C-alpha positions in Angstrom: 147.3 77.7 83.1 145.2 74.6 82.9 141.8 73.2 82.0 139.3 75.5 80.3 141.5 78.6 80.8 144.3 76.9 78.8 141.7 76.0 76.1 140.6 79.6 76.0 144.2 80.8 75.7 144.9 78.3 72.9 141.8 79.3 70.9 142.5 83.0 71.5 146.1 82.5 70.2 144.8 80.9 67.0 142.2 83.7 66.5 145.0 86.3 67.1 147.3 84.6 64.6 144.6 84.4 62.0 143.9 88.1 62.3 147.6 89.1 62.5 148.3 87.0 59.4 145.5 88.8 57.5 147.2 92.1 58.4 150.5 90.9 57.0 152.2 89.8 60.2 154.1 86.7 60.8 153.3 85.2 64.2 155.3 83.1 66.6 154.5 81.4 69.9 156.6 81.2 73.0 155.5 79.8 76.3 157.0 80.9 79.7 156.9 79.6 83.2 160.1 78.6 85.0 161.8 79.2 81.7 160.7 80.3 78.2 160.6 78.2 75.1 159.7 78.8 71.4 156.8 76.6 70.3 156.8 78.0 66.8 159.2 80.4 65.0 157.6 83.3 63.1 155.3 82.1 60.3 153.0 83.8 57.9 150.8 80.7 57.7 148.6 80.8 60.7 147.4 77.2 60.1 150.9 75.9 60.9 150.9 77.9 64.2 147.4 76.5 65.0 148.7 72.9 64.6 151.5 73.7 67.1 149.1 75.4 69.5 146.8 72.3 69.5 149.7 70.2 70.8 150.4 72.4 73.8 150.0 70.9 77.3 150.3 72.1 80.9 153.7 72.3 82.5 156.0 72.0 79.5 158.2 74.7 80.9 157.4 74.6 84.6 154.8 76.2 86.7 155.9 79.7 87.8 155.7 83.1 85.9 159.1 84.2 84.6 158.0 87.1 82.4 161.6 88.2 82.0 162.5 84.9 80.4 159.7 85.4 77.8 160.9 88.9 77.0 164.5 87.9 76.7 163.5 85.1 74.3 161.4 87.5 72.2 164.3 90.0 72.0 166.2 87.4 70.0 164.0 88.1 67.0 165.3 91.2 65.1 162.1 91.8 63.1 159.7 92.0 66.0 156.7 94.4 65.9 154.7 93.3 68.9 154.7 90.9 71.9 151.4 89.8 73.5 151.8 88.6 77.1 149.0 86.4 78.5 149.4 85.5 82.1 147.3 84.2 85.0 150.0 84.8 87.6 152.3 87.4 89.1 155.8 87.8 87.8 158.6 86.0 89.7 160.7 89.2 89.4 159.0 92.4 88.5 162.2 94.3 88.1 163.7 91.7 85.7 160.5 91.7 83.7 160.3 95.4 83.6 164.0 95.8 82.5 163.7 93.1 79.8 160.5 94.7 78.5 162.2 98.1 78.4 164.8 96.8 76.0 162.0 95.7 73.6 160.2 99.1 74.0 163.4 101.0 73.1 163.4 98.9 69.9 159.9 100.1 69.1 158.2 96.8 69.9 154.6 97.1 71.1 153.9 95.1 74.3 150.3 94.1 74.8 149.4 92.5 78.2 146.4 90.4 79.1 146.0 89.2 82.6 143.5 87.0 84.4 143.2 85.4 87.9 146.3 86.2 90.0 147.9 88.5 87.4 149.1 91.8 88.9 146.9 94.4 87.1 148.9 97.5 88.0 152.2 95.8 87.0 150.8 94.7 83.6 149.7 98.3 83.0 153.3 99.5 83.6 154.7 96.6 81.5 152.6 97.4 78.4 153.8 99.9 76.0 150.9 102.1 76.9 148.4 101.6 79.8 145.5 101.1 77.3 147.4 98.0 76.0 147.0 96.2 79.3 143.8 94.3 79.9 142.5 92.3 82.9 139.7 89.8 82.2 137.9 86.9 83.8 139.1 83.5 82.7 135.9 83.0 80.8 136.7 86.0 78.6 140.3 85.2 77.9 139.8 84.0 74.3 137.8 87.1 73.5 140.5 89.4 75.0 143.2 87.7 73.0 141.2 87.9 69.8 140.6 91.6 70.5 144.3 92.2 71.0 144.8 91.7 67.3 142.8 94.9 66.7 145.7 96.8 68.3 148.1 95.8 65.5 148.7 98.3 62.7 147.0 97.3 59.5 150.3 97.1 57.6 153.2 95.3 59.3 155.7 96.7 56.8 
């Protein structure tokens, strides 16, 4: 993800964090490509997350789409309520991504998927906890879709 699309994703992530924080959720940020990395551990203060997001740049973890690595990293957090996947590509390994997402689903974690460009719409619908939690949007609407994803969170995270 690069250029305006990356800026849309960054703005959408900040909007999502602000809304999630208002509902009592702590938010974290992980990025994934060739591998996954935590950018910010879970925090209740969305302004801290916003500062971390502002520093993100293209290619810090490679250039492919290893969704499984992102799910495996997310599974390390015991108190996880939801995972939001934002991708503009197809998964390197659909089976690995599906298997690692299934582990989170069995724990009761909601998986919300937002795809754009080359994302595999049908696969994202299967990957999400429920098909209505999978959205495909144009790159110009990425921020809006990410902001709207926060509406899918329960009002009380406790």
